[in-house]
DSSP file (Angstrom, degrees, kcal/mol; ACC not computed):
  #  RESIDUE AA STRUCTURE BP1 BP2  ACC     N-H-->O    O-->H-N    N-H-->O    O-->H-N    TCO  KAPPA ALPHA  PHI   PSI    X-CA   Y-CA   Z-CA
    1    1 A M              0   0    0      0, 0.0     2,-0.2     0, 0.0     0, 0.0   0.000 360.0 360.0 360.0 129.6   37.2   20.3  -21.3
    2    2 A S        -     0   0    0      1,-0.1     0, 0.0     2,-0.1     0, 0.0  -0.555 360.0-156.3 -80.6 140.2   33.9   22.1  -22.0
    3    3 A R        +     0   0    0     -2,-0.2     2,-0.2     2,-0.1    -1,-0.1   0.462  60.9 111.9 -92.3  -2.4   30.9   20.0  -23.1
    4    4 A R        -     0   0    0      1,-0.1     2,-0.4     2,-0.0    -2,-0.1  -0.510  66.8-131.8 -74.0 137.0   29.3   23.0  -24.8
    5    5 A V        -     0   0    0     -2,-0.2     2,-0.7     1,-0.0    -2,-0.1  -0.747  14.8-135.1 -88.4 133.3   29.1   22.8  -28.5
    6    6 A S        -     0   0    0     -2,-0.4    -1,-0.0     0, 0.0    -2,-0.0  -0.809  27.6-175.1 -92.1 118.2   30.3   25.9  -30.3
    7    7 A L        -     0   0    0     -2,-0.7     2,-0.1     1,-0.0    -2,-0.0  -0.847  28.4-105.7-113.4 148.9   27.8   26.8  -33.1
    8    8 A P        -     0   0    0      0, 0.0     2,-0.1     0, 0.0    -1,-0.0  -0.399  37.5-119.6 -69.4 149.9   28.2   29.6  -35.7
    9    9 A G     >  -     0   0    0      1,-0.1     4,-2.1    -2,-0.1     3,-0.3  -0.287  29.1 -98.0 -82.0 172.9   26.0   32.7  -35.2
   10   10 A A  H  > S+     0   0    0      1,-0.2     4,-3.3     2,-0.2     5,-0.2   0.871 122.8  55.7 -60.2 -39.0   23.4   34.0  -37.6
   11   11 A S  H  > S+     0   0    0      1,-0.2     4,-1.2     2,-0.2    -1,-0.2   0.868 109.4  46.9 -65.5 -34.5   25.8   36.5  -39.1
   12   12 A E  H  4 S+     0   0    0     -3,-0.3     4,-0.2     2,-0.2    -1,-0.2   0.882 117.7  42.9 -71.4 -37.1   28.3   33.8  -39.9
   13   13 A L  H  < S+     0   0    0     -4,-2.1    -2,-0.2     1,-0.2    -3,-0.2   0.906 132.8  18.8 -73.3 -41.9   25.6   31.6  -41.4
   14   14 A F  H >X S+     0   0    0     -4,-3.3     4,-1.2    -5,-0.2     3,-0.6   0.286  86.2 117.4-115.7   9.0   23.7   34.2  -43.4
   15   15 A G  T 3< S+     0   0    0     -4,-1.2    -1,-0.1     1,-0.3    -3,-0.1   0.861  92.4  20.3 -48.1 -49.6   26.3   37.0  -43.6
   16   16 A G  T 34 S+     0   0    0     -4,-0.2    -1,-0.3    -3,-0.1    -2,-0.1   0.484 110.4  77.9-100.9  -3.3   26.6   37.0  -47.4
   17   17 A A  T <4 S+     0   0    0     -3,-0.6    -2,-0.2     2,-0.1    -1,-0.1   0.834  74.5  81.6 -79.1 -32.5   23.4   35.3  -48.3
   18   18 A A  S  < S-     0   0    0     -4,-1.2    34,-0.1     1,-0.1     3,-0.1  -0.552  85.6-116.7 -78.2 134.7   20.9   38.2  -47.8
   19   19 A P        -     0   0    0      0, 0.0     2,-0.3     0, 0.0    34,-0.2  -0.392  38.0 -97.4 -66.9 146.5   20.7   40.6  -50.7
   20   20 A K        -     0   0    0     -4,-0.1     2,-0.3     1,-0.1    -4,-0.0  -0.483  40.9-124.0 -66.9 127.2   21.8   44.1  -49.9
   21   21 A Q        -     0   0    0     -2,-0.3     2,-0.3    32,-0.2    -1,-0.1  -0.570  30.0-167.7 -76.2 130.5   18.7   46.2  -49.1
   22   22 A T        -     0   0    0     -2,-0.3     3,-0.1     3,-0.0    -1,-0.0  -0.859  25.6-107.4-115.9 153.4   18.3   49.2  -51.3
   23   23 A R        -     0   0    0     -2,-0.3     3,-0.1     1,-0.1     2,-0.0  -0.552  43.0-104.1 -75.7 142.9   16.0   52.1  -50.8
   24   24 A P        -     0   0    0      0, 0.0     2,-0.1     0, 0.0    -1,-0.1  -0.367  40.4-101.1 -66.1 147.0   13.1   52.2  -53.3
   25   25 A E        -     0   0    0     -3,-0.1    18,-1.6     1,-0.0     2,-0.3  -0.451  41.8-152.7 -66.7 137.7   13.5   54.8  -56.1
   26   26 A K  E     -A   42   0A   0     16,-0.2     2,-0.3    -2,-0.1    16,-0.2  -0.855  15.9-180.0-115.7 151.7   11.4   57.9  -55.4
   27   27 A R  E     -A   41   0A   0     14,-2.1    14,-2.5    -2,-0.3     2,-0.5  -0.980  24.0-126.8-142.7 154.0    9.8   60.4  -57.7
   28   28 A T  E     -A   40   0A   0     -2,-0.3     2,-0.3    12,-0.2    12,-0.2  -0.879  28.6-179.8-104.9 132.0    7.8   63.5  -57.2
   29   29 A T  E     -A   39   0A   0     10,-1.4    10,-1.3    -2,-0.5     2,-0.4  -0.917  17.3-145.7-126.0 155.1    4.4   63.8  -58.9
   30   30 A T        -     0   0    0     -2,-0.3     2,-0.8     8,-0.2     8,-0.1  -0.976   7.1-149.5-119.5 137.8    1.9   66.5  -58.8
   31   31 A D        -     0   0    0     -2,-0.4     5,-0.0     6,-0.4    -2,-0.0  -0.893  66.1 -28.6-106.1 104.3   -1.8   65.8  -59.1
   32   32 A G  S    S+     0   0    0     -2,-0.8    -2,-0.0     3,-0.1     0, 0.0  -0.594 110.8   6.0  94.4-154.6   -3.6   68.7  -60.8
   33   33 A P  S >  S-     0   0    0      0, 0.0     3,-1.7     0, 0.0    -2,-0.1  -0.093  76.1-103.5 -67.3 166.0   -2.6   72.4  -60.9
   34   34 A A  T 3  S+     0   0    0      1,-0.3     4,-0.1    -4,-0.1    -3,-0.0   0.729 117.0  67.9 -62.9 -22.2    0.6   73.7  -59.4
   35   35 A S  T 3  S+     0   0    0      2,-0.1     2,-0.3     0, 0.0    -1,-0.3   0.727  81.8  90.8 -71.4 -19.6   -1.3   75.1  -56.4
   36   36 A V  S <  S-     0   0    0     -3,-1.7     2,-0.1     1,-0.1    -5,-0.0  -0.603  91.7-108.5 -77.1 134.5   -2.0   71.5  -55.3
   37   37 A R        -     0   0    0     -2,-0.3    -6,-0.4    -7,-0.1     2,-0.2  -0.377  31.1-131.3 -62.6 134.0    0.7   70.2  -52.9
   38   38 A S        -     0   0    0     -4,-0.1     2,-0.4    -8,-0.1    -8,-0.2  -0.569  19.4-155.3 -82.9 153.8    3.0   67.6  -54.5
   39   39 A R  E     -A   29   0A   0    -10,-1.3   -10,-1.4    -2,-0.2     2,-0.4  -0.980  19.1-115.3-129.4 145.7    3.6   64.4  -52.7
   40   40 A T  E     -A   28   0A   0     -2,-0.4     2,-0.3   -12,-0.2   -12,-0.2  -0.627  36.8-168.2 -79.0 130.6    6.6   62.1  -53.0
   41   41 A T  E     -A   27   0A   0    -14,-2.5   -14,-2.1    -2,-0.4     2,-0.4  -0.842  16.9-128.5-119.4 157.6    5.6   58.7  -54.3
   42   42 A V  E     -A   26   0A   0     -2,-0.3   -16,-0.2   -16,-0.2     4,-0.1  -0.808  39.6 -93.4-103.3 144.4    7.4   55.4  -54.5
   43   43 A V    >   -     0   0    0    -18,-1.6     3,-1.3    -2,-0.4    -1,-0.1  -0.126  38.9-108.5 -57.4 156.4    7.5   53.5  -57.7
   44   44 A D  T 3  S+     0   0    0      1,-0.3    -1,-0.1    -3,-0.1    -2,-0.0   0.690 109.9  68.4 -64.3 -22.9    4.9   50.9  -58.2
   45   45 A D  T 3   +     0   0    0      2,-0.0    -1,-0.3     0, 0.0     2,-0.2   0.252  69.6 133.0 -84.6  16.9    7.1   47.8  -57.8
   46   46 A R    <   +     0   0    0     -3,-1.3     2,-0.3    -4,-0.1    -4,-0.0  -0.468  30.4 174.0 -68.8 132.5    7.6   48.6  -54.1
   47   47 A K        -     0   0    0     -2,-0.2    -2,-0.0     3,-0.0    46,-0.0  -0.927  39.2 -85.7-135.6 161.0    7.1   45.5  -51.8
   48   48 A S        -     0   0    0     -2,-0.3    45,-0.1     1,-0.1    41,-0.0  -0.340  38.8-123.3 -61.4 148.7    7.6   44.7  -48.2
   49   49 A S        -     0   0    0      1,-0.2    -1,-0.1    43,-0.1    40,-0.1   0.710  42.4-172.6 -72.8 -20.0   11.1   43.7  -47.3
   50   50 A G        -     0   0    0     39,-0.2     2,-1.3     1,-0.2    -1,-0.2  -0.332  54.9  -6.2  66.5-142.5   10.1   40.4  -45.9
   51   51 A R  S    S+     0   0    0     -2,-0.0     2,-0.3     2,-0.0    -1,-0.2  -0.630  95.7 114.6 -96.5  79.0   12.6   38.2  -44.1
   52   52 A I  S    S-     0   0    0     -2,-1.3     2,-0.3   -34,-0.1   -32,-0.1  -0.876  76.0 -80.1-131.3 169.4   15.9   40.0  -44.6
   53   53 A R        -     0   0    0     -2,-0.3     2,-0.5   -34,-0.2   -32,-0.2  -0.547  45.0-150.6 -71.7 132.6   18.3   41.7  -42.3
   54   54 A H        -     0   0    0     -2,-0.3    -1,-0.0     1,-0.1    -3,-0.0  -0.903  12.9-166.8-108.5 131.3   17.1   45.2  -41.4
   55   55 A D  S    S+     0   0    0     -2,-0.5     2,-0.3     2,-0.0    -1,-0.1   0.642  70.4  60.1 -91.9 -16.1   19.7   47.9  -40.5
   56   56 A T        -     0   0    0      2,-0.0     2,-0.4     0, 0.0    -2,-0.0  -0.847  63.5-167.7-116.2 152.5   17.2   50.4  -39.1
   57   57 A K        -     0   0    0     -2,-0.3     2,-0.3     2,-0.0    -2,-0.0  -0.990   7.4-172.6-139.1 143.3   14.9   50.0  -36.1
   58   58 A I        -     0   0    0     -2,-0.4     2,-0.5     2,-0.0    -2,-0.0  -0.948  19.0-136.6-127.9 155.7   12.0   52.0  -34.6
   59   59 A T        -     0   0    0     -2,-0.3     2,-0.5     2,-0.0    -2,-0.0  -0.958  20.3-173.0-112.7 128.4   10.2   51.4  -31.4
   60   60 A V        -     0   0    0     -2,-0.5     2,-0.5     2,-0.0    -2,-0.0  -0.982  14.2-145.4-122.9 128.4    6.5   51.6  -31.4
   61   61 A Y        -     0   0    0     -2,-0.5     2,-0.3     0, 0.0    -2,-0.0  -0.802  23.2-178.3 -93.4 131.8    4.4   51.5  -28.3
   62   62 A V        -     0   0    0     -2,-0.5     2,-0.1     1,-0.0    -2,-0.0  -0.853  28.2-105.0-125.6 161.4    1.0   49.8  -28.6
   63   63 A T     >  -     0   0    0     -2,-0.3     4,-2.3     1,-0.1     5,-0.2  -0.354  35.9-108.4 -76.8 165.7   -1.9   49.1  -26.3
   64   64 A E  H  > S+     0   0    0      1,-0.2     4,-2.6     2,-0.2     5,-0.2   0.887 121.9  54.4 -60.4 -38.2   -2.4   45.7  -24.9
   65   65 A E  H  > S+     0   0    0      2,-0.2     4,-2.3     1,-0.2    -1,-0.2   0.901 108.5  47.4 -63.3 -42.2   -5.5   45.3  -27.2
   66   66 A E  H  > S+     0   0    0      2,-0.2     4,-2.3     1,-0.2    -2,-0.2   0.905 113.0  48.6 -66.3 -41.1   -3.4   46.1  -30.2
   67   67 A L  H  X S+     0   0    0     -4,-2.3     4,-2.5     2,-0.2    -2,-0.2   0.904 111.3  49.9 -64.7 -41.3   -0.7   43.7  -29.2
   68   68 A L  H  X S+     0   0    0     -4,-2.6     4,-2.7     2,-0.2    -2,-0.2   0.908 110.7  50.2 -63.4 -42.4   -3.3   41.0  -28.6
   69   69 A G  H  X S+     0   0    0     -4,-2.3     4,-2.1     2,-0.2    -2,-0.2   0.893 110.7  49.9 -61.8 -40.6   -4.8   41.7  -32.0
   70   70 A L  H  X S+     0   0    0     -4,-2.3     4,-2.2     2,-0.2    -2,-0.2   0.919 112.7  46.2 -64.0 -44.5   -1.4   41.4  -33.6
   71   71 A E  H  X S+     0   0    0     -4,-2.5     4,-2.3     2,-0.2    -2,-0.2   0.887 111.7  51.2 -67.3 -39.2   -0.7   38.1  -31.9
   72   72 A Q  H  X S+     0   0    0     -4,-2.7     4,-2.3     2,-0.2    -1,-0.2   0.875 109.9  50.7 -64.9 -36.6   -4.1   36.7  -32.7
   73   73 A T  H  X S+     0   0    0     -4,-2.1     4,-2.6     2,-0.2    -2,-0.2   0.918 108.8  51.3 -65.5 -43.1   -3.5   37.6  -36.4
   74   74 A R  H  X S+     0   0    0     -4,-2.2     4,-1.6     1,-0.2    11,-0.2   0.922 112.9  45.4 -58.6 -45.4   -0.2   35.9  -36.3
   75   75 A L  H  X S+     0   0    0     -4,-2.3     4,-3.0     1,-0.2     5,-0.2   0.877 111.8  51.5 -68.2 -37.5   -1.8   32.7  -34.9
   76   76 A A  H  X>S+     0   0    0     -4,-2.3     4,-2.8     2,-0.2     5,-0.7   0.893 106.9  53.9 -66.4 -39.5   -4.7   32.9  -37.4
   77   77 A L  H  X5S+     0   0    0     -4,-2.6     6,-2.5     1,-0.2     4,-1.0   0.903 114.7  42.2 -59.2 -39.7   -2.2   33.2  -40.3
   78   78 A R  H  X5S+     0   0    0     -4,-1.6     4,-0.9     4,-0.3    -2,-0.2   0.938 121.7  37.7 -71.8 -48.1   -0.5   30.0  -39.0
   79   79 A A  H  <5S+     0   0    0     -4,-3.0    -3,-0.2     1,-0.2    -2,-0.2   0.909 128.3  29.3 -73.8 -43.6   -3.6   28.0  -38.2
   80   80 A E  H  <5S+     0   0    0     -4,-2.8    -3,-0.2    -5,-0.2    -1,-0.2   0.723 134.8  23.8 -93.3 -23.4   -6.0   29.0  -41.0
   81   81 A H  H  <<S-     0   0    0     -4,-1.0    -3,-0.2    -5,-0.7    -2,-0.1   0.465  93.1-122.4-124.2  -4.7   -3.6   29.8  -43.8
   82   82 A G     <  +     0   0    0     -4,-0.9     2,-0.5    -6,-0.2    -4,-0.3   0.761  63.5 142.1  67.8  24.4   -0.4   27.8  -43.0
   83   83 A L        -     0   0    0     -6,-2.5     2,-0.6    -7,-0.1    -1,-0.2  -0.879  41.0-153.6-104.8 123.7    1.7   31.0  -43.1
   84   84 A M        +     0   0    0     -2,-0.5     2,-0.3    -3,-0.1    -9,-0.1  -0.848  30.4 152.8 -94.2 119.8    4.5   31.5  -40.6
   85   85 A A        -     0   0    0     -2,-0.6    -7,-0.1   -11,-0.2     2,-0.1  -0.985  35.2-135.9-147.4 135.3    5.1   35.1  -39.9
   86   86 A D     >  -     0   0    0     -2,-0.3     4,-2.0     1,-0.1     5,-0.2  -0.381  36.8-100.8 -82.9 171.2    6.5   36.9  -36.9
   87   87 A R  H  > S+     0   0    0      1,-0.2     4,-2.4     2,-0.2     5,-0.2   0.876 121.8  55.3 -61.3 -38.3    5.0   40.1  -35.5
   88   88 A G  H  > S+     0   0    0      1,-0.2     4,-2.6     2,-0.2    -1,-0.2   0.901 107.1  49.7 -60.9 -41.8    7.6   42.3  -37.2
   89   89 A R  H  > S+     0   0    0      2,-0.2     4,-2.4     1,-0.2    -1,-0.2   0.907 110.7  49.8 -64.5 -41.5    6.9   40.8  -40.6
   90   90 A I  H  X S+     0   0    0     -4,-2.0     4,-2.5     2,-0.2    -2,-0.2   0.915 111.7  48.7 -63.7 -42.2    3.2   41.4  -40.2
   91   91 A V  H  X S+     0   0    0     -4,-2.4     4,-2.5     2,-0.2    -2,-0.2   0.912 110.9  50.2 -64.5 -42.4    3.8   45.0  -39.2
   92   92 A R  H  X S+     0   0    0     -4,-2.6     4,-2.3     2,-0.2    -2,-0.2   0.902 111.7  48.3 -63.1 -40.1    6.1   45.5  -42.2
   93   93 A E  H  X S+     0   0    0     -4,-2.4     4,-2.4     2,-0.2    -2,-0.2   0.919 111.4  50.1 -64.1 -42.8    3.5   44.1  -44.5
   94   94 A A  H  X S+     0   0    0     -4,-2.5     4,-2.4     1,-0.2    -2,-0.2   0.903 110.8  49.5 -63.1 -41.1    0.8   46.3  -42.9
   95   95 A I  H  X S+     0   0    0     -4,-2.5     4,-2.7     2,-0.2     5,-0.2   0.923 110.5  50.6 -62.8 -43.8    3.0   49.4  -43.3
   96   96 A D  H  X S+     0   0    0     -4,-2.3     4,-2.3     1,-0.2    -2,-0.2   0.915 111.8  46.9 -61.0 -44.2    3.6   48.5  -47.0
   97   97 A V  H  X S+     0   0    0     -4,-2.4     4,-2.2     2,-0.2    -1,-0.2   0.922 113.8  48.2 -63.7 -44.5   -0.1   48.1  -47.7
   98   98 A L  H  X S+     0   0    0     -4,-2.4     4,-1.9     1,-0.2    13,-0.3   0.905 113.1  46.8 -64.8 -42.5   -1.0   51.3  -46.0
   99   99 A L  H  X S+     0   0    0     -4,-2.7     4,-2.5     2,-0.2    -1,-0.2   0.885 110.9  52.1 -68.5 -38.0    1.7   53.3  -47.7
  100  100 A A  H  X S+     0   0    0     -4,-2.3     4,-2.4    -5,-0.2    -2,-0.2   0.904 109.3  50.3 -63.4 -40.3    0.8   51.9  -51.1
  101  101 A D  H  X S+     0   0    0     -4,-2.2     4,-2.7     2,-0.2     5,-0.3   0.893 110.0  50.8 -63.8 -39.2   -2.8   52.9  -50.5
  102  102 A F  H  X S+     0   0    0     -4,-1.9     4,-2.5     2,-0.2    -2,-0.2   0.917 111.1  47.9 -64.2 -43.4   -1.7   56.4  -49.6
  103  103 A V  H  < S+     0   0    0     -4,-2.5    -2,-0.2     1,-0.2    -1,-0.2   0.912 117.7  42.1 -63.0 -42.7    0.4   56.6  -52.8
  104  104 A D  H  < S+     0   0    0     -4,-2.4    -2,-0.2    -5,-0.2    -1,-0.2   0.862 130.8  21.5 -73.3 -36.7   -2.5   55.4  -54.9
  105  105 A H  H >< S-     0   0    0     -4,-2.7     3,-2.6     1,-0.2    -3,-0.2   0.518  77.1-178.0-117.6  -7.3   -5.4   57.3  -53.3
  106  106 A G  G >< S+     0   0    0     -4,-2.5     3,-1.9    -5,-0.3     6,-0.4  -0.178  78.0  14.8  50.0-116.5   -3.8   60.3  -51.5
  107  107 A P  G 3  S+     0   0    0      0, 0.0    -1,-0.3     0, 0.0    -5,-0.1   0.690 131.8  51.8 -65.9 -17.9   -6.4   62.3  -49.7
  108  108 A D  G <  S+     0   0    0     -3,-2.6    -2,-0.2    -6,-0.1    -6,-0.1   0.308  86.2 120.9 -98.1   8.5   -8.9   59.5  -50.1
  109  109 A S  S <> S-     0   0    0     -3,-1.9     4,-2.4    -4,-0.2     5,-0.2  -0.258  76.1-115.5 -72.1 159.7   -6.5   56.9  -48.6
  110  110 A V  H  > S+     0   0    0      1,-0.2     4,-2.7     2,-0.2     5,-0.2   0.892 115.4  55.4 -59.3 -41.4   -7.3   54.9  -45.5
  111  111 A L  H  > S+     0   0    0    -13,-0.3     4,-2.5     2,-0.2     5,-0.2   0.939 109.6  44.1 -60.2 -49.6   -4.4   56.6  -43.6
  112  112 A V  H  > S+     0   0    0     -6,-0.4     4,-2.5     1,-0.2     5,-0.2   0.922 114.6  49.8 -62.9 -44.4   -5.7   60.1  -44.3
  113  113 A R  H  X S+     0   0    0     -4,-2.4     4,-2.4     1,-0.2    -2,-0.2   0.926 113.6  45.2 -62.2 -44.2   -9.3   59.2  -43.4
  114  114 A R  H  X S+     0   0    0     -4,-2.7     4,-2.4     2,-0.2     5,-0.2   0.902 113.6  48.7 -67.9 -40.7   -8.3   57.5  -40.1
  115  115 A L  H  X S+     0   0    0     -4,-2.5     4,-2.1    -5,-0.2    -1,-0.2   0.900 112.7  48.6 -66.1 -39.4   -5.9   60.3  -39.1
  116  116 A R  H  X S+     0   0    0     -4,-2.5     4,-2.9    -5,-0.2    -2,-0.2   0.922 111.5  50.2 -63.7 -43.2   -8.6   62.9  -39.9
  117  117 A A  H  X S+     0   0    0     -4,-2.4     4,-2.2     1,-0.2    -2,-0.2   0.906 112.8  45.3 -63.1 -42.1  -11.2   60.9  -37.9
  118  118 A S  H  X S+     0   0    0     -4,-2.4     4,-1.9     2,-0.2    -1,-0.2   0.855 113.5  50.8 -71.0 -32.6   -8.9   60.6  -34.9
  119  119 A E  H  X S+     0   0    0     -4,-2.1     4,-2.1    -5,-0.2    -2,-0.2   0.910 110.9  48.5 -67.2 -42.8   -8.0   64.3  -35.2
  120  120 A D  H  X S+     0   0    0     -4,-2.9     4,-2.2     2,-0.2    -2,-0.2   0.897 110.9  50.8 -64.0 -40.9  -11.7   65.2  -35.3
  121  121 A G  H  X S+     0   0    0     -4,-2.2     4,-2.0     1,-0.2    -1,-0.2   0.883 110.6  49.0 -64.3 -38.6  -12.4   63.1  -32.3
  122  122 A A  H  X S+     0   0    0     -4,-1.9     4,-2.2     2,-0.2    -1,-0.2   0.873 110.4  51.1 -68.1 -37.3   -9.6   64.7  -30.3
  123  123 A A  H  X S+     0   0    0     -4,-2.1     4,-2.3     2,-0.2    -2,-0.2   0.892 109.2  51.0 -66.2 -39.9  -10.9   68.1  -31.3
  124  124 A E  H  X S+     0   0    0     -4,-2.2     4,-1.3     2,-0.2    -2,-0.2   0.910 110.8  47.9 -64.3 -42.0  -14.4   67.2  -30.1
  125  125 A L  H  < S+     0   0    0     -4,-2.0     4,-0.4     1,-0.2     3,-0.2   0.902 112.3  49.4 -64.3 -41.1  -13.1   66.0  -26.8
  126  126 A K  H >< S+     0   0    0     -4,-2.2     3,-0.9     1,-0.2    -2,-0.2   0.881 109.5  52.2 -65.2 -39.1  -11.0   69.2  -26.3
  127  127 A G  H 3< S+     0   0    0     -4,-2.3    -1,-0.2     1,-0.2    -2,-0.2   0.761 104.4  56.4 -69.7 -25.2  -14.0   71.4  -27.2
  128  128 A S  T 3<        0   0    0     -4,-1.3    -1,-0.2    -3,-0.2    -2,-0.2   0.538 360.0 360.0 -85.7  -5.6  -16.2   69.7  -24.6
  129  129 A E    <         0   0    0     -3,-0.9    -1,-0.2    -4,-0.4    -2,-0.1   0.480 360.0 360.0 -77.8 360.0  -13.8   70.4  -21.7
């Protein structure tokens, strides 16, 4: 006779409890004349998915410094604000904030500015070789 206790798995416990995740409704808008490139935007009520089951996965490689910053942020949220969040949740929230900023500000968004700055820095390094 086994002394191990058989416990239900997460899918048995939460299988039907999580709401079915739906993709946010998308619409295309144009800012200005027809010559300006249109960009697909997400409706304003878009929010991070939070703690639900996620069906898709991506793998992102980060530096040790970025991982340490993420972990320090997680611990600070817990210690200073009483918020429990795993690294995945923090990353999903950060993505949501960044994408919302891009939708709202387009070419003036933080994402565009940072990508341009890193592109310019790479071009400068390439030119000095």
